Backbone bond lengths (Angstrom), bond angles and torsions (degrees), N, CA, C in turn:
res aa  C-N    CA-C-N  psi(-1)  N-CA   C-N-CA  omega(-1)  CA-C   N-CA-C  phi
1 M - - - 1.443 - - 1.526 110.17 -
2 R 1.322 115.28 -42.06 1.455 120.00 -177.97 1.535 110.85 -62.17
3 D 1.344 118.21 -41.09 1.461 122.12 178.20 1.518 111.22 -63.09
4 T 1.317 117.16 -35.97 1.463 121.30 179.92 1.523 110.50 -66.10
5 V 1.330 117.16 -42.75 1.464 121.53 179.22 1.530 110.03 -66.06
6 A 1.332 117.25 -44.33 1.462 121.24 179.34 1.523 110.43 -62.99
7 S 1.312 116.76 -41.05 1.457 120.99 179.29 1.527 110.92 -64.96
8 A 1.315 117.02 -42.33 1.466 121.39 178.86 1.528 110.41 -65.17
9 T 1.332 116.88 -39.13 1.460 120.96 178.99 1.523 110.47 -65.45
10 R 1.334 115.82 -44.41 1.468 120.00 177.89 1.521 111.32 -60.07
11 K 1.338 116.57 -44.15 1.463 120.77 179.49 1.521 110.49 -62.94
12 S 1.318 116.86 -39.55 1.458 121.10 179.72 1.528 110.80 -65.36
13 V 1.326 116.11 -44.17 1.464 120.71 179.85 1.525 110.27 -65.10
14 L 1.331 117.29 -45.07 1.457 120.62 179.31 1.525 111.56 -64.35
15 S 1.310 116.60 -38.69 1.459 120.72 178.25 1.531 110.50 -63.77
16 H 1.327 115.98 -43.49 1.466 120.48 178.27 1.531 110.54 -63.34
17 L 1.322 116.89 -43.24 1.458 121.53 179.06 1.528 110.73 -62.40
18 A 1.315 116.92 -43.22 1.464 120.87 179.02 1.526 110.86 -62.77
19 R 1.325 117.55 -42.45 1.469 120.60 178.60 1.526 110.82 -64.14
20 T 1.320 117.10 -40.52 1.463 121.53 179.97 1.525 110.96 -64.98
21 L 1.327 117.06 -45.81 1.460 120.79 179.25 1.522 111.51 -64.91
22 L 1.325 116.87 -39.83 1.456 120.87 178.97 1.529 110.66 -64.44
23 A 1.324 117.02 -41.24 1.467 120.55 178.71 1.529 110.46 -64.12
24 A 1.322 117.22 -41.06 1.464 120.61 178.75 1.528 110.51 -66.13
25 W 1.322 117.21 -39.41 1.457 120.85 179.26 1.529 110.77 -65.27
26 R 1.318 116.71 -40.86 1.465 120.27 179.46 1.525 111.88 -68.00
27 A 1.322 117.77 -27.77 1.468 121.87 -178.11 1.525 112.66 -89.45
28 R 1.335 117.41 2.15 1.462 120.40 -176.77 1.525 110.94 -64.45
29 P 1.330 116.87 152.18 1.468 119.62 176.49 1.521 110.37 -69.26
30 R 1.304 116.07 144.53 1.462 121.18 179.72 1.522 109.60 -123.81
31 G 1.327 115.84 153.08 1.460 120.43 174.73 1.516 112.70 75.12
32 R 1.325 115.03 -148.10 1.463 121.53 -177.60 1.522 111.07 -71.62
33 A 1.304 114.62 164.14 1.465 120.72 176.76 1.526 109.37 -65.10
34 P 1.320 117.73 152.04 1.463 120.27 177.69 1.526 110.72 -59.65
35 P 1.339 116.92 149.58 1.466 120.34 -176.83 1.521 114.20 -55.33
36 Y 1.340 117.66 -35.06 1.462 118.30 -178.74 1.523 111.45 -65.87
37 L 1.330 118.56 -29.48 1.462 120.38 176.35 1.522 110.72 -75.36
38 L 1.332 117.16 -39.90 1.454 120.11 178.63 1.518 111.01 -62.83
39 E 1.337 117.04 -36.49 1.459 120.08 178.54 1.520 110.69 -63.00
40 Q 1.334 117.08 -39.13 1.461 120.09 -179.65 1.520 110.71 -67.67
41 V 1.318 117.14 -37.67 1.455 120.87 -175.80 1.519 111.81 -81.11
42 M 1.341 117.15 -39.11 1.445 119.83 -169.29 1.530 114.77 -111.97
43 S 1.321 119.02 3.94 1.457 119.81 -172.99 1.526 113.23 -74.67
44 E 1.302 117.80 -27.13 1.464 120.77 -177.10 1.523 109.58 -74.58
45 S 1.328 116.32 118.01 1.461 119.48 -179.59 1.521 111.50 -103.91
46 E 1.302 117.74 1.66 1.454 121.26 177.18 1.515 108.81 -109.60
47 G 1.281 115.11 140.54 1.448 120.61 179.76 1.514 108.83 145.29
48 F 1.320 115.49 175.84 1.452 120.14 -172.59 1.520 110.39 -142.40
49 F 1.328 115.49 162.24 1.457 122.88 173.63 1.526 107.33 -147.21
50 I 1.317 116.65 167.53 1.461 122.14 178.93 1.525 107.99 -103.64
51 D 1.347 116.68 126.86 1.467 119.62 179.67 1.527 110.16 -82.41
52 W 1.331 117.24 -178.61 1.461 120.19 -174.79 1.524 113.31 -73.44
53 D 1.329 118.08 -8.76 1.465 121.31 174.64 1.525 112.39 -96.40
54 G 1.324 117.53 0.24 1.456 121.31 179.84 1.514 114.06 87.43
55 N 1.331 116.84 13.74 1.463 121.33 177.59 1.520 109.91 -92.95
56 A 1.326 115.95 147.91 1.467 120.33 173.75 1.524 107.51 -86.02
57 R 1.321 116.50 134.79 1.463 122.03 179.14 1.517 108.98 -130.30
58 S 1.322 115.08 150.81 1.460 121.17 177.39 1.525 109.47 -80.10
59 V 1.326 116.94 140.70 1.468 119.62 177.60 1.524 111.23 -70.39
60 S 1.332 117.63 -20.86 1.463 119.70 179.36 1.525 112.03 -81.15
61 D 1.334 118.25 -19.00 1.460 122.08 179.50 1.525 109.59 -146.17
62 P 1.349 117.14 75.65 1.459 119.06 -177.11 1.526 113.62 -73.05
63 G 1.337 117.39 -19.65 1.457 120.63 -179.64 1.515 112.16 80.82
64 G 1.324 115.22 175.91 1.462 121.10 177.80 1.515 114.21 67.26
65 G 1.324 117.68 12.50 1.464 119.94 -176.62 1.517 112.94 75.75
66 Y 1.316 116.92 11.17 1.461 121.44 -178.31 1.525 111.56 -89.32
67 L 1.324 115.33 161.98 1.460 123.36 176.35 1.520 108.72 -119.47
68 C 1.334 116.59 154.09 1.466 121.25 177.49 1.517 110.39 -116.64
69 E 1.303 115.72 135.65 1.459 122.33 169.09 1.518 105.28 -115.39
70 T 1.327 116.08 124.04 1.462 119.62 -175.71 1.515 111.04 -115.44
71 D 1.314 114.81 145.89 1.459 122.58 172.74 1.521 105.44 -127.13
72 M 1.347 115.42 100.43 1.460 119.38 -175.32 1.520 112.66 -67.43
73 V 1.319 117.33 -31.76 1.465 120.40 -179.71 1.525 109.98 -65.96
74 A 1.323 116.53 -46.02 1.464 120.94 179.96 1.529 112.30 -83.61
75 K 1.349 116.91 -7.55 1.467 122.98 -176.59 1.523 110.16 55.83
76 Y 1.329 114.91 52.01 1.459 122.50 -174.28 1.520 110.17 -127.64
77 V 1.323 116.18 139.23 1.460 122.42 174.78 1.523 107.82 -126.83
78 A 1.324 116.08 128.67 1.460 121.99 173.72 1.520 107.00 -109.57
79 I 1.317 117.09 123.63 1.454 121.69 177.82 1.522 106.24 -103.02
80 T 1.338 115.07 123.02 1.460 120.65 -174.60 1.522 110.90 -127.52
81 T 1.334 114.74 162.57 1.455 119.90 170.39 1.518 107.63 -77.63
82 K 1.321 116.75 172.79 1.461 120.01 179.95 1.521 111.89 -66.03
83 T 1.332 117.28 -21.43 1.466 120.54 177.40 1.523 112.33 -88.74
84 G 1.332 117.36 -3.95 1.456 120.76 174.81 1.513 116.01 102.55
85 A 1.332 118.17 1.50 1.466 120.16 179.24 1.532 109.59 -73.08
86 L 1.307 116.29 130.09 1.465 121.77 179.88 1.526 109.42 -74.94
87 V 1.343 116.93 125.25 1.461 120.59 179.56 1.525 112.79 -114.31
88 H 1.329 117.23 -20.76 1.470 119.54 -178.20 1.525 108.73 -161.48
89 E 1.315 115.52 147.32 1.463 121.65 174.13 1.520 107.71 -124.85
90 G 1.310 115.76 145.67 1.451 118.70 -179.70 1.513 112.03 -151.65
91 T 1.313 114.64 172.80 1.456 121.75 176.30 1.517 108.75 -88.19
92 Y 1.324 116.13 137.18 1.461 121.80 178.68 1.523 109.17 -84.87
93 Y 1.322 116.06 128.88 1.457 122.57 174.54 1.519 107.83 -119.99
94 K 1.312 116.99 130.33 1.464 120.93 -177.26 1.526 111.94 -69.63
95 T 1.322 117.45 -35.48 1.468 121.55 -178.37 1.525 110.24 -137.02
96 I 1.332 114.82 166.01 1.466 120.50 173.96 1.527 109.71 -64.87
97 D 1.335 116.42 -35.44 1.470 120.33 177.71 1.527 111.36 -61.66
98 A 1.327 117.17 -33.83 1.468 120.61 178.38 1.525 110.68 -65.85
99 I 1.330 116.92 -34.36 1.470 120.72 176.58 1.528 109.72 -65.78
100 A 1.330 116.25 -45.93 1.468 120.65 179.12 1.523 110.96 -63.94
101 K 1.330 116.12 -38.78 1.468 120.55 179.64 1.527 111.14 -64.22
102 A 1.339 116.52 -29.58 1.464 120.94 177.90 1.525 111.72 -77.84
103 G 1.344 116.59 -2.32 1.457 120.24 177.90 1.519 113.70 85.65
104 I 1.316 116.91 17.17 1.462 121.28 -178.82 1.523 108.74 -101.57
105 K 1.320 116.05 127.60 1.464 120.95 176.79 1.521 107.03 -101.12
106 A 1.321 115.68 106.08 1.459 120.92 -178.88 1.514 109.32 -140.69
107 S 1.316 115.23 141.52 1.464 118.71 176.73 1.523 108.70 -94.40
108 L 1.321 115.67 142.10 1.459 121.74 179.40 1.522 108.66 -76.77
109 V 1.326 116.19 124.89 1.465 120.60 178.85 1.523 109.32 -115.07
110 P 1.330 117.60 148.81 1.464 120.32 178.38 1.526 110.76 -75.97
111 G 1.314 116.08 168.27 1.459 120.61 178.56 1.513 113.29 -62.92
112 S 1.333 117.37 -22.38 1.466 120.72 179.41 1.531 112.30 -74.69
113 H 1.328 116.91 -15.34 1.466 121.11 178.40 1.527 108.54 -69.84
114 P 1.354 118.12 129.18 1.472 119.66 -175.72 1.529 113.07 -69.34
115 W 1.324 114.16 149.15 1.458 121.46 172.47 1.525 106.03 -83.31
116 G 1.304 117.80 124.94 1.459 120.59 177.98 1.519 111.89 71.36
117 T 1.338 115.50 -170.15 1.460 122.07 -179.49 1.519 109.30 -129.82
118 K 1.335 116.42 172.83 1.466 119.98 176.39 1.524 110.27 -61.89
119 Q 1.323 115.74 -34.87 1.460 120.76 178.87 1.536 110.73 -62.12
120 D 1.345 116.12 -31.79 1.462 121.29 178.45 1.528 111.91 -81.44
121 G 1.332 116.69 -7.10 1.461 120.05 -179.08 1.512 113.68 97.05
122 F 1.335 117.38 15.95 1.465 120.78 -179.56 1.510 110.74 -109.12
């Protein structure tokens, strides 16, 4: 009798756990992040990063037809194509002085300045 009660209790607990996990799974967020999170991550249009040639570029105008997604908290910049392919990652710097303070000597180039050279295939 005791084994029957223990078995029934275990089944009840497992059933409850399964229902709870299933409900949490069904309530999970789907798709893109909510707009309020994207605003926090991508709202800052001022700042800089270092490209693969060692030039400082503005996150608001990276050039080359690329887009920047910035995370100021993580100090991260993702440079992507318009279709979303990641082409470069860099550290986010709020100012040019912050780049110099980090010990990096880089000249600020406009978005019209090409990424790479013809020799590099660009």
